[in-house]
MIBAMAR-646497 format. One record per residue (C-alpha): x, y, z. Coordinates in pm, whole numbers. Layout:
! MIBAMAR-646497
X=X | Y=Y | Z=Z $
...
END
This chain:
! MIBAMAR-646497
X=6337 | Y=10172 | Z=-1745 $
X=6074 | Y=10332 | Z=-1525 $
X=5856 | Y=10138 | Z=-1289 $
X=5512 | Y=10040 | Z=-1414 $
X=5230 | Y=10262 | Z=-1303 $
X=5013 | Y=10076 | Z=-1052 $
X=4650 | Y=10022 | Z=-1139 $
X=4418 | Y=10271 | Z=-982 $
X=4177 | Y=10115 | Z=-734 $
X=3820 | Y=10238 | Z=-784 $
X=3778 | Y=10266 | Z=-411 $
X=4061 | Y=10521 | Z=-400 $
X=3936 | Y=10726 | Z=-692 $
X=3849 | Y=11086 | Z=-608 $
X=3485 | Y=11184 | Z=-612 $
X=3348 | Y=11341 | Z=-926 $
X=3245 | Y=11692 | Z=-837 $
X=2961 | Y=11680 | Z=-1086 $
X=2820 | Y=11330 | Z=-1045 $
X=2923 | Y=11250 | Z=-690 $
X=3122 | Y=10936 | Z=-779 $
X=3211 | Y=10679 | Z=-517 $
X=3231 | Y=10941 | Z=-243 $
X=2859 | Y=11003 | Z=-281 $
X=2777 | Y=10650 | Z=-173 $
X=2998 | Y=10676 | Z=135 $
X=2832 | Y=11001 | Z=244 $
X=2490 | Y=10841 | Z=208 $
X=2600 | Y=10552 | Z=424 $
X=2714 | Y=10782 | Z=702 $
X=2393 | Y=10983 | Z=683 $
X=2178 | Y=10675 | Z=714 $
X=2372 | Y=10511 | Z=1002 $
X=2635 | Y=10697 | Z=1196 $
X=2489 | Y=11043 | Z=1131 $
X=2151 | Y=10938 | Z=1271 $
X=1970 | Y=11141 | Z=1008 $
X=1758 | Y=10844 | Z=906 $
X=1632 | Y=10559 | Z=1121 $
X=1745 | Y=10699 | Z=1456 $
X=1781 | Y=11003 | Z=1678 $
X=2080 | Y=11149 | Z=1864 $
X=2076 | Y=11074 | Z=2234 $
X=2080 | Y=11444 | Z=2338 $
X=1754 | Y=11490 | Z=2146 $
X=1595 | Y=11155 | Z=2230 $
X=1599 | Y=11195 | Z=2609 $
X=1423 | Y=11535 | Z=2626 $
X=1176 | Y=11414 | Z=2362 $
X=1082 | Y=11116 | Z=2578 $
X=1054 | Y=11336 | Z=2888 $
X=826 | Y=11573 | Z=2698 $
X=612 | Y=11283 | Z=2578 $
X=573 | Y=11151 | Z=2932 $
X=495 | Y=11501 | Z=3058 $
X=210 | Y=11535 | Z=2809 $
X=67 | Y=11185 | Z=2844 $
X=100 | Y=11129 | Z=3220 $
X=-193 | Y=11356 | Z=3324 $
X=-419 | Y=11194 | Z=3066 $
X=-320 | Y=10846 | Z=3179 $
X=-379 | Y=10945 | Z=3541 $
X=-726 | Y=11066 | Z=3446 $
X=-804 | Y=10730 | Z=3288 $
X=-653 | Y=10525 | Z=3572 $
X=-830 | Y=10718 | Z=3850 $
X=-1166 | Y=10729 | Z=3674 $
X=-1459 | Y=10586 | Z=3874 $
X=-1545 | Y=10324 | Z=3615 $
X=-1796 | Y=10143 | Z=3841 $
X=-2010 | Y=10456 | Z=3886 $
X=-1941 | Y=10609 | Z=3546 $
X=-2277 | Y=10509 | Z=3386 $
X=-2468 | Y=10664 | Z=3677 $
X=-2261 | Y=10981 | Z=3659 $
X=-2318 | Y=11019 | Z=3285 $
X=-2690 | Y=10947 | Z=3313 $
X=-2755 | Y=11268 | Z=3505 $
X=-2965 | Y=11522 | Z=3307 $
X=-2730 | Y=11812 | Z=3383 $
X=-2443 | Y=11623 | Z=3221 $
X=-2630 | Y=11587 | Z=2892 $
X=-2744 | Y=11949 | Z=2907 $
X=-2386 | Y=12066 | Z=2948 $
X=-2261 | Y=11833 | Z=2673 $
X=-2529 | Y=11941 | Z=2425 $
X=-2465 | Y=12307 | Z=2498 $
X=-2091 | Y=12257 | Z=2459 $
X=-2127 | Y=12083 | Z=2122 $
X=-2373 | Y=12343 | Z=1995 $
X=-2177 | Y=12646 | Z=2111 $
X=-1843 | Y=12510 | Z=1985 $
X=-1994 | Y=12435 | Z=1643 $
X=-2160 | Y=12778 | Z=1625 $
X=-1837 | Y=12950 | Z=1730 $
X=-1649 | Y=12759 | Z=1460 $
X=-1905 | Y=12868 | Z=1201 $
X=-1861 | Y=13231 | Z=1308 $
X=-1484 | Y=13186 | Z=1288 $
X=-1512 | Y=13049 | Z=935 $
X=-1734 | Y=13330 | Z=810 $
X=-1514 | Y=13602 | Z=958 $
X=-1174 | Y=13434 | Z=982 $
X=-1124 | Y=13312 | Z=625 $
X=-1165 | Y=13661 | Z=472 $
X=-942 | Y=13804 | Z=745 $
X=-674 | Y=13545 | Z=670 $
X=-697 | Y=13627 | Z=298 $
X=-659 | Y=13997 | Z=378 $
X=-344 | Y=13933 | Z=582 $
X=-192 | Y=13692 | Z=330 $
X=-272 | Y=13845 | Z=-10 $
X=-298 | Y=14222 | Z=41 $
X=-41 | Y=14481 | Z=134 $
X=-160 | Y=14774 | Z=344 $
X=-3 | Y=15001 | Z=604 $
X=4 | Y=14845 | Z=949 $
X=-47 | Y=14488 | Z=833 $
X=204 | Y=14360 | Z=1088 $
X=22 | Y=14539 | Z=1366 $
X=-312 | Y=14397 | Z=1252 $
X=-165 | Y=14046 | Z=1247 $
X=-31 | Y=14094 | Z=1600 $
X=-372 | Y=14213 | Z=1721 $
X=-547 | Y=13920 | Z=1554 $
X=-321 | Y=13671 | Z=1732 $
X=-344 | Y=13854 | Z=2066 $
X=-625 | Y=13629 | Z=2204 $
X=-382 | Y=13337 | Z=2177 $
X=-164 | Y=13479 | Z=2454 $
X=-424 | Y=13689 | Z=2635 $
X=-550 | Y=13530 | Z=2959 $
X=-905 | Y=13407 | Z=2891 $
X=-1043 | Y=13589 | Z=3195 $
X=-901 | Y=13915 | Z=3060 $
X=-1069 | Y=13837 | Z=2729 $
X=-1400 | Y=13791 | Z=2912 $
X=-1360 | Y=14125 | Z=3088 $
X=-1280 | Y=14291 | Z=2755 $
X=-1592 | Y=14137 | Z=2602 $
X=-1801 | Y=14271 | Z=2889 $
X=-1663 | Y=14621 | Z=2840 $
X=-1729 | Y=14603 | Z=2467 $
X=-2052 | Y=14403 | Z=2436 $
X=-2202 | Y=14424 | Z=2784 $
X=-2526 | Y=14609 | Z=2848 $
X=-2324 | Y=14920 | Z=2938 $
X=-2038 | Y=14842 | Z=2700 $
X=-1908 | Y=15049 | Z=2415 $
X=-2111 | Y=14858 | Z=2155 $
X=-2340 | Y=14663 | Z=2385 $
X=-2539 | Y=14968 | Z=2491 $
X=-2618 | Y=15040 | Z=2127 $
X=-2726 | Y=14681 | Z=2067 $
X=-2952 | Y=14702 | Z=2371 $
X=-3109 | Y=15039 | Z=2293 $
X=-3143 | Y=14997 | Z=1915 $
X=-3222 | Y=14628 | Z=1873 $
X=-3297 | Y=14503 | Z=2224 $
X=-3012 | Y=14253 | Z=2201 $
X=-2827 | Y=14152 | Z=2518 $
X=-2534 | Y=13914 | Z=2483 $
X=-2388 | Y=13865 | Z=2833 $
X=-2519 | Y=13570 | Z=3036 $
X=-2695 | Y=13415 | Z=2736 $
X=-2624 | Y=13121 | Z=2507 $
X=-2530 | Y=13369 | Z=2234 $
X=-2279 | Y=13516 | Z=2477 $
X=-2120 | Y=13170 | Z=2510 $
X=-2081 | Y=13152 | Z=2132 $
X=-1929 | Y=13501 | Z=2120 $
X=-1679 | Y=13423 | Z=2397 $
X=-1574 | Y=13097 | Z=2235 $
X=-1541 | Y=13254 | Z=1890 $
X=-1323 | Y=13530 | Z=2037 $
X=-1065 | Y=13284 | Z=2169 $
X=-1092 | Y=13026 | Z=1886 $
X=-1086 | Y=13241 | Z=1571 $
X=-710 | Y=13318 | Z=1582 $
X=-633 | Y=12947 | Z=1544 $
X=-828 | Y=12936 | Z=1220 $
X=-683 | Y=13265 | Z=1092 $
X=-325 | Y=13149 | Z=1148 $
X=-386 | Y=12814 | Z=980 $
X=-561 | Y=12961 | Z=675 $
X=-309 | Y=13245 | Z=637 $
X=-21 | Y=12998 | Z=634 $
X=-198 | Y=12787 | Z=372 $
X=-268 | Y=13093 | Z=158 $
X=96 | Y=13199 | Z=171 $
X=202 | Y=12852 | Z=59 $
X=-49 | Y=12842 | Z=-228 $
X=70 | Y=12963 | Z=-567 $
X=-107 | Y=13291 | Z=-654 $
X=-45 | Y=13239 | Z=-1026 $
X=-353 | Y=13016 | Z=-1043 $
X=-568 | Y=13310 | Z=-935 $
X=-389 | Y=13539 | Z=-1180 $
X=-448 | Y=13292 | Z=-1463 $
X=-819 | Y=13274 | Z=-1377 $
X=-846 | Y=13654 | Z=-1380 $
X=-672 | Y=13675 | Z=-1717 $
X=-945 | Y=13445 | Z=-1850 $
X=-1213 | Y=13691 | Z=-1742 $
X=-1293 | Y=13582 | Z=-1386 $
X=-1341 | Y=13849 | Z=-1125 $
X=-1120 | Y=13852 | Z=-818 $
X=-1397 | Y=13710 | Z=-600 $
X=-1480 | Y=13439 | Z=-857 $
X=-1113 | Y=13341 | Z=-870 $
X=-1109 | Y=13320 | Z=-493 $
X=-1428 | Y=13114 | Z=-481 $
X=-1354 | Y=12879 | Z=-772 $
X=-974 | Y=12850 | Z=-755 $
X=-833 | Y=12957 | Z=-418 $
X=-1089 | Y=12796 | Z=-187 $
X=-1041 | Y=12444 | Z=-330 $
X=-664 | Y=12486 | Z=-301 $
X=-672 | Y=12591 | Z=64 $
X=-957 | Y=12361 | Z=172 $
X=-724 | Y=12135 | Z=378 $
X=-590 | Y=12436 | Z=566 $
X=-940 | Y=12566 | Z=631 $
X=-1049 | Y=12228 | Z=763 $
X=-743 | Y=12199 | Z=986 $
X=-803 | Y=12547 | Z=1123 $
X=-1170 | Y=12470 | Z=1180 $
X=-1081 | Y=12157 | Z=1378 $
X=-837 | Y=12352 | Z=1594 $
X=-1090 | Y=12629 | Z=1647 $
X=-1364 | Y=12379 | Z=1738 $
X=-1142 | Y=12202 | Z=1989 $
X=-1036 | Y=12533 | Z=2144 $
X=-1396 | Y=12650 | Z=2167 $
X=-1503 | Y=12320 | Z=2325 $
X=-1253 | Y=12363 | Z=2607 $
X=-1299 | Y=12735 | Z=2667 $
X=-1353 | Y=12828 | Z=3032 $
X=-1224 | Y=13170 | Z=3143 $
X=-1387 | Y=13398 | Z=2888 $
X=-1711 | Y=13199 | Z=2900 $
X=-1761 | Y=13216 | Z=3275 $
X=-1667 | Y=13586 | Z=3283 $
X=-1882 | Y=13699 | Z=2991 $
X=-2167 | Y=13445 | Z=2992 $
X=-2179 | Y=13321 | Z=3350 $
X=-2254 | Y=12969 | Z=3472 $
X=-2627 | Y=12904 | Z=3440 $
X=-2724 | Y=12535 | Z=3396 $
X=-2904 | Y=12469 | Z=3070 $
X=-2825 | Y=12814 | Z=2932 $
X=-2457 | Y=12899 | Z=2967 $
X=-2304 | Y=12608 | Z=3161 $
X=-2075 | Y=12425 | Z=2920 $
X=-1881 | Y=12110 | Z=3000 $
X=-1567 | Y=12288 | Z=3131 $
X=-1784 | Y=12494 | Z=3366 $
X=-1967 | Y=12181 | Z=3478 $
X=-1632 | Y=12013 | Z=3548 $
X=-1517 | Y=12307 | Z=3760 $
X=-1844 | Y=12316 | Z=3954 $
X=-1847 | Y=11939 | Z=4013 $
X=-1484 | Y=11938 | Z=4128 $
X=-1580 | Y=12144 | Z=4434 $
X=-1845 | Y=11899 | Z=4559 $
X=-1817 | Y=11568 | Z=4370 $
X=-1470 | Y=11482 | Z=4234 $
X=-1595 | Y=11157 | Z=4077 $
X=-1847 | Y=11353 | Z=3870 $
X=-1574 | Y=11595 | Z=3764 $
X=-1358 | Y=11304 | Z=3648 $
X=-1651 | Y=11153 | Z=3456 $
X=-1721 | Y=11481 | Z=3281 $
X=-1353 | Y=11520 | Z=3201 $
X=-1351 | Y=11175 | Z=3043 $
X=-1640 | Y=11276 | Z=2819 $
X=-1453 | Y=11585 | Z=2700 $
X=-1139 | Y=11382 | Z=2648 $
X=-1324 | Y=11119 | Z=2444 $
X=-1501 | Y=11377 | Z=2226 $
X=-1178 | Y=11566 | Z=2158 $
X=-983 | Y=11251 | Z=2070 $
X=-1262 | Y=11125 | Z=1844 $
X=-1280 | Y=11450 | Z=1646 $
X=-905 | Y=11499 | Z=1609 $
X=-841 | Y=11133 | Z=1523 $
X=-1122 | Y=11125 | Z=1271 $
X=-1009 | Y=11435 | Z=1082 $
X=-633 | Y=11436 | Z=1123 $
X=-542 | Y=11183 | Z=853 $
X=-783 | Y=11334 | Z=601 $
X=-716 | Y=11706 | Z=645 $
X=-430 | Y=11803 | Z=876 $
X=-178 | Y=11566 | Z=721 $
X=-281 | Y=11683 | Z=375 $
X=-207 | Y=12045 | Z=467 $
END
């Protein structure tokens, strides 16, 4: 008589290849604890992450710690400080508006159309991201200066001179800030489903109407995120501005230029101006991040 077959323990049962079975639960347990995929981070990644965090936050903390808090109200009450701040806010907002008007159609062109040399055009559009700002200012002078390729025509035909004017500040800031908006909007357009536009066109809408009524609402978070990045980049622009527009108080002297000028003669004033820029940047990014950037 043969020995009785022992009862099969459920814990020793093989995993069902279709449903996962008991083995599925054990894999989840390892992923949540020992694998450090949830609720923790591997030590080789945690240490460099903490070093990077300290590297980014330490200069900002030093700026706050070394700030002349006892003389800060007097420093900020100076008329030239408010002139520079107002000009910075105005020029950054105007540069962002220019970037929206020109950058959104450019992003749509790169994301939704296929034409020869599209990769080259995309590389040229993103070139200001890696181009030294001073080189960008020199390029703007050669293009839009009074003796520039296009600037001489603007001067002789319309009497328009851009260098060393407030309009020149806006042009310089838009030149360096627009790629941030184009990249953000292009990425959002590539992630959006084009079938919504196609469905609208099958119902009789023109291509522009489909873009205006269907696509724009879909990519609004990406546009807003790109606009915030462009505004922040324009607010902190220095190299192209001082090269193309100069440093004239009340006309072209923005906050970064005022910080650089004050650093040579009055370090406390430079720190105070830097705190203003830091506060404005944090307020804008913190106020819009949860509503727009996270949504994108």
